[in-house]
N, C-alpha and C positions, 0 to 999 in steps of 0.2 A: 594391417591391423586396425580395427575400429577404435576411435577415440573413446577413452573411458572417463566418465564423470565421477569425481570423488564426493562422497556424501557422508559427513561425520554424523553419528547418532547423538543427539543432544540428550542431556540428562532427563528432560521431560518425556522422552521415549524409552526410558529404561524399562525392560521387560515387555515392551509392546511387540505385537505381531509385525513380521516383516512386511506383509502387504499393506497394512494400515500405515506403518511408518513411511514406507516408500511413497504412498499416496500423498501424505502430508509433506514430505520433504521435496517432492517434485511438483506438487500442485496438480496432480492428476487424479482420476477416479480410482476407486479400489479395484474395479474390474480391469482397468488399464494396468495397474500395478501387478495384478495377478497375471496378466498376459506376458509382461516383461519377465516375471519369475519363471513362468512355464516355458519360456523361450531360452532360458539360460542366460538372460542378459544382466543378471545381478550377481556380482561376485563378492566373496570375502576371502581375503588372503589368497587370491588366485584360483579359488574354486567356486563354481556356480552354486548359488542357493536355489534350490528347487522346491522347497516346502514353504508355502505362504504363511503357515503358522509359526515359523521359526521365531523364537523370542530373542530380542536384541539386547545388547549390552551398551550402556552409555560410553562414548568415546571411541567406539568401534568405527572403522572407516569402510563404508561399502563402496564398490565401484560398479557403475552402471553404463551400459553401452549407450553412447550419446545418439548414434544413428538409430538405434531401436527406439529410444525415447522420442526422437524427432518424427519417426514414422507413425507414432501414436497420434500425433497432432493432425486435426483436420486441415485441409488446405484453406488458408485464409482467403476470403474473398471481400471486395468492397461492398458496402451496404449504403446506398445513397439515402436510405430512410433514416439513418442515424445522423441527426444534425450535429454539426461541429461549428462552434463559433470561434473563428480565428481572430486573435488580437494583433498578432505580428507574424509576418512570414518573410523569409529570405531563402536563399539557395541552400542554407545549412540547417536552419532550425525553424520551428513554429512555436508560437506561444498561443495557447488556447484557453477558453473558458469551459471547463468541464461541468456539464449539468448534473444535478443530484440524481442518485439512483441509476447511474450508468456505470457498468463495469469497465475498467480500462482495457483489459486484454482478455482473450479466452482463457478459460481455466475449467476446473471441475464444476460442472453445472451451469456454466456460463459460456456457451459456445457461439451465440449469436447476439446481435444487437449491441456489440461492444463499441467502445470509443475507437479502437483500432480499426474496426470494420468501416466506421465512418470516415476515418482518415484515408484508408486505402482507397475509398471511392473518389476522394478528391485529390490525393497525392499518391498515386500508385507506385512511385518510385521508392517510397519508404519500405516497401516489401523486402528490399536488399539491404536494409540498414539494421544493424544490431542483431539481437537474438531471434532465432526461429520461434514463432508463436507470439512474440511481443515486439514487432518491428518499430524501431524508432524510440521506444520507451526507455528513458533514462531514470525516471522516478515515477511513482504512482500516487494517486489519491484513492482512499477507500471508496467503495461503491456509493455510499451515502454522502460523501463529502463533495462540495461544489467548489468551483473557483479555478485559479490559475495553475496551468501545467506548461512545461516546456517539453518538446519532442524533437528529437534529432532527425534531420532530413538528409544528412550525408554521413557516411561511415567515419570520415575524419572528425566531424563535429561530435559523433556519438562517442568516440573514443576519448576525446577531451572532456566532454561533459560527464561521462562516468567517472573520470578521475576527479573532476571538480566536486561532484556530489560526495565522493569518497573522502575528500579533504575538507568537506563541510565549508566551502567558500561561496556557495549559493545561499543568498538570504531568502528564507521563506518565513512569511508571517501569516497567521491564521486568526480569524475571529471565531470565538467559541462562546456560546451561551452555556453556562454551567449551573448545576444544582447548588443552591445556597450561595453565600457571599464569602469569599476568602477573607481572613482576618487582616492580612497585610495587603497594601496597595500593589506591591510588586513582590515577586518571589522567583526562585529557581528550584526546579525539581530535578535532582541528580540521583537517578535510581536505574540500575540495569534492567533491561527488558529481555525476556525470553518466553518460550512456549510454556503454557500453563501445564504443570505435572498432572492435574486432574482433568483438564479439558484441552487436549493438544491442538485443536483448531483455534484456540484463543491464546492471547499473549497476557503476560502478567509481570509484575515486578518480582524479580527473583535473582538471588545473589550470583547465580551462574550465568546470568544473561549478559547480553552485550551493552556496553556503555550507552546511556540515553540521557540527554540533558534538554530540558524545555524551560524557557524563561517565560513568565507570564506577567501581565499588568492588568488591573482592573480598569475598565473603561467606563462602565456604567453599572449601577446597583439597582436591583428591584427588590420587592419584598422578600422573595424566596429564591432569587437567582441573581446572576451577574453576567455581564458581557465582558469577556477577556480578550486581550491581544496576546497571542502566544507565538513565540519565535523558537523554531527548532535549531538547536545546535548540532543535533545528530538526526537521523532519519530512519528510526525503527518502525516496523509494522505496528499500526494503531497507536503510535507513541503518545499523541496528545490525549487521546481517549483513555489509555491505560494510566498515564500519569496523573490526570485530573481525578480519575476514579480513586487512585491510590491515596490522594490527599483528601478524599471525602467530598469532592466537588465534581462529580461525573458530568459529562456533556449531556444536556437536555436531549431527550429523544433517542438516547443510545440504549437499545434494548439488549445489548450484549454485556457491557461493562457496568451498567447502572443497576443499583438495588433500590433506587428511590422510586416512589410512586408519582411524584410530581414531575411533569414533563413540560412545563410552561412557565413563563415569567410572571404571569398573573392568572387568576381564575378565569379571566376572560380571553386568554390567549387561544389562538387556533391550535388544533391538534397537530403534532409533528409527525411526519412519515419517514423521518431519517434523523440521524444525528445532527444537531445544530452546530455544524462546523464548516467553515468556509475559508479557502485559500485566498487570502486578500492582498498579498503582496509578494512579488518575486523580483529579485535583483541578481544579476550575473554579468560577468564580462563575456562578451561574445566569443565562443570557442575558437573562432578562426581570426577574427579582426581585433579582438581584445576590447572592442568598443563597449563602454558601459550600457547595459540595458536594464531598465526599471519599469515595472508594471504594477498597477493598482486596480483592484476590483472591488466594487461596492457590494454590500450584502444583497443577495437575490431576494425576490419578492416574498418567499415563504418565511425567511428569516427576518426580513424587515417588518413583517406583521407582528413579530414578537415585540418589537420596539413600540409599536402603536397601540397594542392592546391595553 
């Protein structure tokens, strides 16, 4: 019998079509979701769902054929044209500097030019580590976010690091330029995050969401903006961007969560082509040796210009 993957329908997808919901829950295209449905690979209470327009109820648990999902994924191949800057490497893990505007792993609409493709070209052994379609990946940075990431190079390290991130024992700090200046020098945003009921491809602060905690500190003030240091206590999708937007200080250059027109620290600042967010510090115990590891990354050139404008 094929392995079945359980998918609980969140409140944000209440009344939504099966094909659209499946695409969002699995990170696949709508046509791929329709293919799974047509093949009878999606079940509810033991019976296949074959109508893409079936409306779903929040809290319902769908079951999808894991092998069928895996077969949807294109075969991953290394791409030496994707540059990867390695900060640290050993037999079990890699620490790297992710460039801005690079997608971490293949997904709907992003099948080539990913960070994973660049890694496979240099470290082909990670193809056997972790999940299909996202080998070695234990955490992600948004496409526009730059900076430090850790990647598993062995399955033993992968299992340990997934648990470490689940227990929130990996220290992750970010530098973010935000719209306006927070009133307090330091603060904590403790607000659950889930999918937006109105825009399911986006995240939002919602009572039914998962626990999300972000600590921030003002590092530098500008006329209409500020540089913040943000530390994640949890690691939800788009967490810093959603939390800062929720308190009225959205990340500069964020065209998804910001309603502000200003995207610069001063009128002379260069235009931003991505959210002004950088993963600046990463600390963890080595998953195999328990040796303390600590890495720091300075602001990249495009964000450094915001300080100099």
